[in-house]
C-alpha positions as CSV (number, residue, x, y, z in Angstrom):
1,M,-10.6,5.4,-34.2
2,V,-13.4,5.7,-36.7
3,A,-13.0,3.6,-39.8
4,T,-14.7,3.8,-43.1
5,P,-14.8,1.2,-45.9
6,Q,-12.4,3.4,-48.1
7,A,-9.9,4.1,-45.1
8,A,-7.1,2.0,-44.0
9,A,-8.0,0.2,-41.0
10,E,-6.0,2.3,-38.5
11,P,-7.4,4.5,-35.7
12,L,-7.4,8.1,-36.2
13,D,-6.0,8.4,-32.4
14,P,-3.9,5.3,-32.0
15,L,-4.3,3.8,-28.5
16,P,-0.9,2.6,-27.2
17,C,-2.6,0.4,-24.7
18,A,-6.0,-0.5,-23.3
19,W,-7.7,0.2,-19.8
20,R,-6.0,3.5,-20.0
21,F,-7.6,4.9,-16.7
22,M,-8.0,2.9,-13.5
23,S,-9.6,4.0,-10.2
24,D,-9.7,2.4,-6.9
25,G,-10.0,5.2,-4.3
26,E,-6.5,6.0,-4.3
27,K,-5.6,6.4,-8.0
28,L,-8.0,8.8,-9.8
29,N,-9.8,9.2,-6.6
30,A,-12.6,11.5,-8.0
31,A,-16.6,11.6,-8.5
32,F,-17.4,9.6,-5.2
33,P,-15.8,6.2,-5.9
34,D,-16.2,3.2,-3.5
35,T,-12.9,1.9,-1.7
36,N,-14.0,-1.7,-2.2
37,A,-14.2,-1.5,-5.8
38,A,-11.9,-1.0,-8.7
39,Y,-12.9,0.5,-12.1
40,W,-11.0,0.3,-15.3
41,V,-11.9,2.6,-18.3
42,L,-11.3,2.0,-22.0
43,P,-12.0,5.1,-24.2
44,Y,-13.1,4.0,-27.8
45,A,-14.3,5.3,-31.2
46,L,-16.4,3.1,-33.5
47,G,-17.4,3.4,-37.1
48,P,-20.9,1.8,-38.2
49,R,-19.3,-1.5,-39.0
50,D,-16.7,-1.6,-36.4
51,T,-16.6,-3.9,-33.3
52,I,-14.4,-4.3,-30.3
53,E,-13.9,-7.9,-29.0
54,L,-13.1,-8.7,-25.3
55,S,-11.7,-11.9,-23.9
56,G,-11.4,-12.6,-20.3
57,A,-12.0,-14.7,-17.3
58,F,-14.8,-14.3,-14.6
59,P,-12.9,-12.8,-11.4
60,A,-13.1,-14.2,-8.1
61,A,-15.3,-11.4,-6.6
62,R,-18.4,-10.3,-5.1
63,Y,-19.5,-8.5,-8.4
64,F,-18.5,-7.8,-11.9
65,S,-19.8,-5.9,-15.0
66,L,-19.1,-4.3,-18.3
67,N,-20.8,-0.9,-18.8
68,T,-20.7,1.5,-21.8
69,Y,-21.2,5.3,-21.7
70,G,-21.7,8.0,-24.2
71,T,-20.0,11.4,-24.4
72,D,-22.7,12.8,-21.8
73,L,-21.3,10.2,-19.3
74,D,-24.6,8.4,-18.9
75,T,-25.1,4.6,-19.4
76,I,-25.6,3.3,-22.8
77,D,-25.6,-0.3,-21.9
78,T,-24.7,-2.8,-19.1
79,L,-23.7,-6.5,-19.3
80,R,-23.6,-7.8,-15.7
81,D,-21.7,-10.9,-14.4
82,N,-24.7,-13.2,-14.2
83,Q,-25.8,-12.2,-17.6
84,I,-22.6,-13.2,-19.3
85,S,-22.6,-16.6,-21.0
86,A,-19.4,-18.5,-20.4
87,D,-17.2,-20.1,-23.1
88,P,-17.7,-23.7,-24.2
89,G,-16.3,-26.0,-21.5
90,S,-16.3,-23.0,-18.8
91,R,-18.8,-22.0,-16.0
92,N,-20.0,-18.7,-14.8
93,P,-19.5,-18.4,-10.9
94,F,-21.9,-15.7,-11.0
95,A,-24.7,-17.8,-12.1
96,E,-23.6,-21.0,-10.8
97,A,-22.5,-21.5,-7.1
98,D,-20.2,-24.5,-7.6
99,A,-18.3,-23.2,-10.7
100,P,-14.7,-23.6,-10.4
101,T,-12.2,-21.5,-8.7
102,P,-9.5,-19.9,-8.8
103,P,-9.7,-18.1,-12.3
104,P,-8.9,-18.3,-15.1
105,Q,-9.1,-22.0,-15.6
106,G,-12.7,-23.0,-16.5
107,R,-14.2,-19.3,-16.2
108,S,-13.6,-17.8,-19.5
109,W,-15.9,-15.6,-21.5
110,Q,-15.9,-13.4,-24.7
111,A,-18.1,-10.3,-25.4
112,T,-18.3,-7.8,-28.2
113,L,-19.1,-4.1,-28.3
114,V,-21.2,-3.3,-31.2
115,P,-22.2,0.1,-32.5
116,G,-26.0,-0.6,-32.7
117,P,-28.6,-2.4,-30.7
118,A,-26.9,-5.4,-28.8
119,D,-28.2,-9.1,-28.2
120,H,-27.2,-9.6,-24.5
121,G,-27.8,-13.4,-25.2
122,R,-24.8,-13.3,-27.6
123,N,-22.8,-11.3,-24.9
124,E,-23.1,-8.1,-27.0
125,I,-22.9,-4.7,-25.5
126,Q,-24.2,-1.7,-27.1
127,A,-21.3,0.9,-27.5
128,L,-22.9,4.1,-29.1
129,T,-26.1,5.9,-28.9
130,P,-27.8,6.8,-32.1
131,G,-27.4,10.3,-33.2
132,T,-24.4,11.3,-31.0
133,A,-20.9,11.3,-31.4
134,P,-19.2,7.8,-32.3
135,V,-17.1,7.9,-29.2
136,G,-17.6,6.2,-25.9
137,F,-16.2,4.7,-22.6
138,L,-16.2,1.0,-21.6
139,I,-15.9,0.5,-17.7
140,I,-15.0,-2.8,-16.1
141,R,-16.2,-2.7,-12.3
142,I,-15.0,-5.3,-9.8
143,Y,-16.4,-5.2,-6.2
144,V,-14.8,-6.9,-3.3
145,P,-12.4,-9.5,-4.8
146,D,-11.9,-12.6,-2.8
147,D,-8.0,-11.7,-2.6
148,P,-7.7,-8.1,-1.3
149,A,-4.3,-8.1,-2.8
150,S,-5.7,-8.7,-6.3
151,L,-8.1,-5.7,-7.5
152,S,-8.9,-7.8,-10.6
153,G,-10.0,-10.7,-8.7
154,G,-7.3,-13.1,-9.8
155,A,-8.0,-12.6,-13.3
156,A,-6.3,-10.5,-15.9
157,L,-8.1,-7.6,-17.5
158,P,-9.7,-8.7,-20.8
159,D,-7.9,-8.9,-24.0
160,V,-9.0,-6.2,-26.4
161,T,-9.2,-6.5,-30.2
162,Y,-10.7,-4.0,-32.6
163,R,-12.5,-5.1,-35.8
164,L,-11.9,-1.9,-37.9
165,G,-13.1,-1.9,-41.6
166,G,-12.4,-5.8,-41.8
167,S,-8.9,-5.7,-40.2
168,T,-7.9,-6.8,-36.9
169,V,-6.1,-4.4,-34.4
170,P,-5.0,-6.0,-31.1
171,V,-4.3,-3.6,-28.1
172,Q,-2.2,-4.4,-25.2
173,P,-3.2,-3.5,-21.7
174,C,-1.8,-0.5,-19.9
175,S,0.3,-0.5,-16.7
176,R,-1.7,0.3,-13.6
177,T,0.8,3.2,-13.0
178,L,0.3,4.7,-16.3
179,D,0.0,8.5,-16.3
180,P,-3.6,9.4,-17.7
181,G,-2.0,12.5,-19.1
182,A,0.8,10.8,-21.1
183,H,-1.3,10.7,-24.3
184,S,-2.4,13.1,-26.8
185,G,-4.8,13.2,-29.8
186,P,-8.6,13.5,-30.2
187,L,-9.6,10.5,-28.5
188,A,-7.3,10.9,-25.5
189,D,-8.4,14.6,-25.1
190,A,-12.2,13.3,-25.2
191,A,-11.3,10.9,-22.5
192,R,-9.9,13.5,-20.3
193,M,-12.5,16.0,-21.1
194,G,-15.1,13.2,-20.0
195,V,-13.4,12.7,-16.7
196,N,-13.2,16.3,-16.0
197,Q,-17.0,16.9,-16.9
198,A,-17.8,13.9,-14.6
199,I,-15.9,15.6,-11.6
200,E,-16.7,19.2,-12.1
201,G,-20.3,19.0,-13.4
202,A,-22.4,16.1,-12.3
203,A,-20.9,15.6,-8.8
204,A,-21.3,19.1,-7.9
205,G,-25.1,18.9,-8.2
206,A,-25.6,15.3,-6.9
207,I,-26.9,16.2,-3.6
208,P,-30.0,18.6,-3.7
209,G,-28.8,22.0,-2.4
210,N,-31.8,22.8,-0.3
211,S,-31.4,19.4,1.7
212,P,-31.3,19.4,5.5
213,E,-28.0,18.3,6.9
214,A,-27.6,14.9,8.4
215,R,-30.6,13.6,6.6
216,F,-30.4,11.0,3.9
217,V,-32.2,11.9,0.7
218,N,-32.2,10.9,-2.8
219,P,-29.7,12.5,-5.1
220,S,-30.8,15.2,-7.7
221,S,-29.2,13.1,-10.4
222,T,-26.5,10.7,-11.1
223,S,-26.3,11.6,-14.6
224,G,-22.8,12.5,-16.0
225,L,-21.2,10.4,-13.1
226,F,-20.7,7.3,-15.0
227,P,-23.5,5.7,-13.0
228,N,-23.6,2.0,-12.3
229,G,-27.3,1.0,-12.9
230,D,-27.1,-1.9,-10.5
231,N,-26.5,0.6,-7.7
232,K,-28.6,3.3,-6.3
233,Y,-27.5,5.9,-3.5
234,I,-28.8,8.2,-0.9
235,G,-26.7,10.8,0.8
236,A,-26.5,13.1,3.6
237,A,-24.8,16.5,3.6
238,L,-22.4,17.2,6.6
239,T,-20.7,20.1,8.1
240,Y,-17.7,20.0,10.6
241,Q,-17.9,21.6,14.0
242,P,-15.2,20.9,16.6
243,G,-16.4,18.6,19.4
244,R,-19.2,17.5,17.4
245,I,-19.7,14.0,15.5
246,V,-22.2,12.3,13.4
247,V,-24.1,9.1,14.5
248,V,-26.0,6.9,12.1
249,R,-28.1,3.9,12.8
250,G,-30.0,1.6,10.7
251,K,-30.7,-2.1,10.0
252,A,-28.0,-3.8,7.8
253,P,-29.4,-5.8,4.6
254,V,-28.2,-9.5,4.4
255,F,-25.4,-9.9,1.8
256,P,-23.4,-12.7,0.4
257,D,-20.1,-12.7,2.4
258,T,-17.8,-13.8,-0.2
259,R,-14.7,-12.9,1.6
260,N,-15.7,-15.8,4.1
261,G,-16.5,-18.2,1.4
262,A,-20.1,-17.5,0.5
263,P,-21.0,-17.4,-3.2
264,P,-22.2,-14.4,-4.9
265,T,-25.2,-16.5,-5.7
266,D,-26.1,-17.1,-2.0
267,P,-29.8,-17.5,-1.9
268,D,-30.2,-16.0,1.6
269,Q,-28.8,-12.4,0.5
270,Q,-31.1,-9.3,0.4
271,V,-28.7,-7.3,-1.7
272,R,-25.4,-8.2,-3.5
273,Y,-23.5,-5.5,-2.0
274,W,-24.1,-2.4,0.3
275,S,-21.8,0.2,1.8
276,M,-21.4,3.6,3.6
277,C,-18.8,5.9,2.4
278,Q,-17.6,9.3,3.6
279,N,-16.7,11.7,1.0
280,D,-15.4,15.3,0.4
281,L,-18.1,17.7,-1.1
282,V,-15.6,19.6,-3.1
283,S,-13.9,19.0,-6.3
284,P,-12.7,16.4,-7.3
285,Y,-15.3,14.9,-4.9
286,P,-12.9,12.3,-3.5
287,V,-13.9,9.4,-1.1
288,V,-12.3,9.6,2.3
289,A,-13.3,6.2,3.5
290,C,-16.0,3.4,3.2
291,A,-17.3,0.8,5.3
292,A,-18.5,-2.1,3.2
293,D,-21.2,-4.5,4.4
294,Y,-18.4,-7.2,5.5
295,Q,-16.6,-4.4,7.3
296,T,-19.5,-3.0,9.3
297,R,-20.3,-4.1,13.0
298,V,-23.8,-4.9,13.8
299,D,-25.6,-5.7,17.0
300,T,-27.4,-8.9,17.9
301,D,-30.7,-7.4,16.3
302,G,-28.8,-6.7,13.0
303,Y,-28.5,-2.9,13.4
304,Y,-25.4,-0.9,12.6
305,T,-24.2,2.3,14.3
306,Y,-21.8,4.4,12.5
307,V,-19.6,7.2,14.1
308,V,-18.2,9.7,11.6
309,A,-15.6,11.9,13.5
310,A,-12.4,13.6,13.5
311,P,-9.7,11.9,15.5
312,V,-9.7,14.9,18.0
313,D,-13.5,14.4,18.5
314,L,-13.6,10.6,18.8
315,P,-14.6,9.3,22.1
316,P,-11.9,7.4,23.7
317,A,-13.9,4.2,24.3
318,L,-16.6,2.6,21.8
319,D,-19.0,0.0,22.0
320,P,-17.7,-2.9,20.0
321,T,-20.9,-2.9,17.8
322,V,-19.8,0.6,16.4
323,T,-18.1,1.2,13.1
324,V,-15.9,4.4,12.9
325,L,-15.8,6.3,9.7
326,P,-13.0,9.1,9.7
327,W,-14.2,12.7,9.0
328,G,-11.3,13.3,6.7
329,S,-9.5,16.7,6.6
330,T,-11.4,19.3,8.6
331,D,-10.0,21.8,6.3
332,V,-12.8,20.5,3.8
333,P,-15.9,21.4,6.2
334,K,-18.5,20.0,3.6
335,K,-18.8,16.4,3.4
336,V,-21.4,13.9,2.0
337,L,-22.1,10.4,3.5
338,I,-23.3,8.0,0.7
339,L,-25.2,4.7,1.3
340,R,-25.2,2.2,-1.6
341,N,-27.6,-0.6,-2.4
342,M,-26.6,-3.1,-5.0
343,L,-29.0,-5.4,-6.8
344,P,-31.8,-6.0,-4.2
345,T,-33.6,-9.4,-4.2
346,K,-37.4,-9.5,-5.2
347,D,-38.3,-10.0,-1.6
348,F,-36.0,-7.2,-0.4
349,Y,-36.9,-4.6,-3.3
350,P,-39.8,-2.8,-1.5
351,M,-37.3,-1.8,1.3
352,S,-34.4,-0.8,-0.9
353,I,-33.1,2.5,-2.2
354,Q,-34.0,1.3,-5.8
355,A,-37.8,1.0,-4.9
356,S,-37.7,4.5,-3.2
357,Q,-36.4,6.1,-6.5
358,A,-38.4,4.1,-8.9
359,S,-41.6,5.2,-7.1
360,D,-40.0,8.8,-6.1
361,S,-40.9,8.3,-2.6
362,D,-39.4,9.4,0.7
363,P,-36.9,6.9,1.5
364,S,-37.3,7.6,5.2
365,V,-40.9,6.1,4.7
366,S,-40.3,3.3,2.1
367,M,-37.0,2.0,3.5
368,G,-38.6,1.4,7.0
369,D,-35.8,0.0,9.5
370,F,-33.3,0.0,6.5
371,Y,-33.2,3.7,6.3
372,P,-30.1,5.3,8.0
373,I,-31.1,7.7,10.6
374,A,-28.4,10.4,11.3
375,T,-27.7,13.0,13.7
376,Y,-25.2,15.4,15.0
377,C,-24.1,14.7,18.5
378,A,-21.8,16.3,21.1
379,A,-18.7,14.0,21.5
380,T,-19.0,14.2,25.1
381,T,-22.8,13.3,25.0
382,F,-21.9,10.2,22.9
383,A,-19.1,9.2,25.3
384,D,-20.9,9.5,28.4
385,H,-24.2,8.1,27.5
386,G,-23.9,6.2,24.3
387,Y,-25.6,6.5,20.8
388,R,-29.2,6.4,22.1
389,S,-28.6,9.7,23.9
390,C,-27.7,11.3,20.5
391,F,-31.2,10.5,19.2
392,S,-33.1,11.9,22.2
393,E,-35.5,14.9,21.9
394,E,-32.9,17.2,23.5
395,Q,-30.4,16.4,20.7
C-alpha cells in the first residue's frame, strides 16, 4: 500500500476491508489474550507522505486505546482513551465523568496515523519506525464493555480512510467472522507472518525457563507479543498432577466498577483494571479462562483466594470468597497463570507490577500484600482444612 508521487494512488496490496483480524479469547485465541478484552487489527503500509484517518466514537467501556506496532511486533506508539481529544461538540467519557452516554451521540473523535513523529495533542499516532519496513499494525483494544453483549462497547469500529499520494481511499470494515486466511498479497502475507511470529516466537520465551513453579515472576520479555504499554504482567508456571490444585492468595487493588455504573475516571481507583488468567503454555498459547477484577471474590479484608483446578480435583464445597479458575485440558500439562495490572494511580504505583519492572526489583518484595502468593496443595487438604492449610510449613 506504499504510494509515491509518480504512482497512481492505489495500494499495492488492496485491502478489501478494514479491521481484518479480531481476537476476544474465542476467535484468534493466541498469545495469552484476556477474555475481558477484544482486539481488532488493521495491517497497513504507508509511504512517506501517506496517512490513515480514523473516525469513531468513544465506547462505553472500562478502557480503550489505539496502538501501532512495527514488523518486530513491538510498540511504536499508543494513544489512550483519556489522551484523545473529542470532536467539537462531543465529550470524552474517559476524561470527564459526566460525559454523555450511550455512544455514539456526543462522543465522537478523529485521529490520524502519520509516518513520522506524532503530535498526540492533535490526535496523531506514529505509524512507522524510521529505518524499518513501511509496514505496521494498528490495534484497537476495548476492555470490559458496559454491555457484555457488545464487544465494541456500543460503538461501531472506526471508519478508515487512506490518504495516498493526495488521493482518498475509504476502506469498509470487515465482518467479525471473516476468515483471516481469505486474503492474499504482500500485506496480507505480512500480517499473517506477524501473527505467527507473535505466537511461535515471543510467547515461547515470555516466562523465564529457570523460574520455580507456582511462583509469580516478571516475564523475560513481552517483545514481539503486541504488548500493551498500559499493562504489565507477572506469571507463574504450573504443572498438572492428579489430586493437586493451585491456591493463590493476595490483596485486590481497587478498580472502577464500570459494570455497576462507576465511571472509568473514578477517583478512588488504584488501577484501571486487573485480572488473573490461566493459559496453556504451548502454541498457540491460548487463554483458558480469566477472572477480571469485577469477577473476583474478595473477603472482608479485600483479599482474594483463587483455586486453579481440573473439575475432577475441585473440592465439593468452597468458601464463598473463593474464585475458581479452570485448569483446562489436562492433556496440556504445562500452564502459566498471569496477573495483569493496568494504569496504576500515582499513590498505588509503588505497589504495582509496573514499579517492580521499572526498578527491576523482586515483585514479591515491592508489591507487598498485593503480590499473589501461589502454592500447590492436595485437593483433600484444601477440602478438609481450607486455604490456610495449603500455606502451612508442611505443604
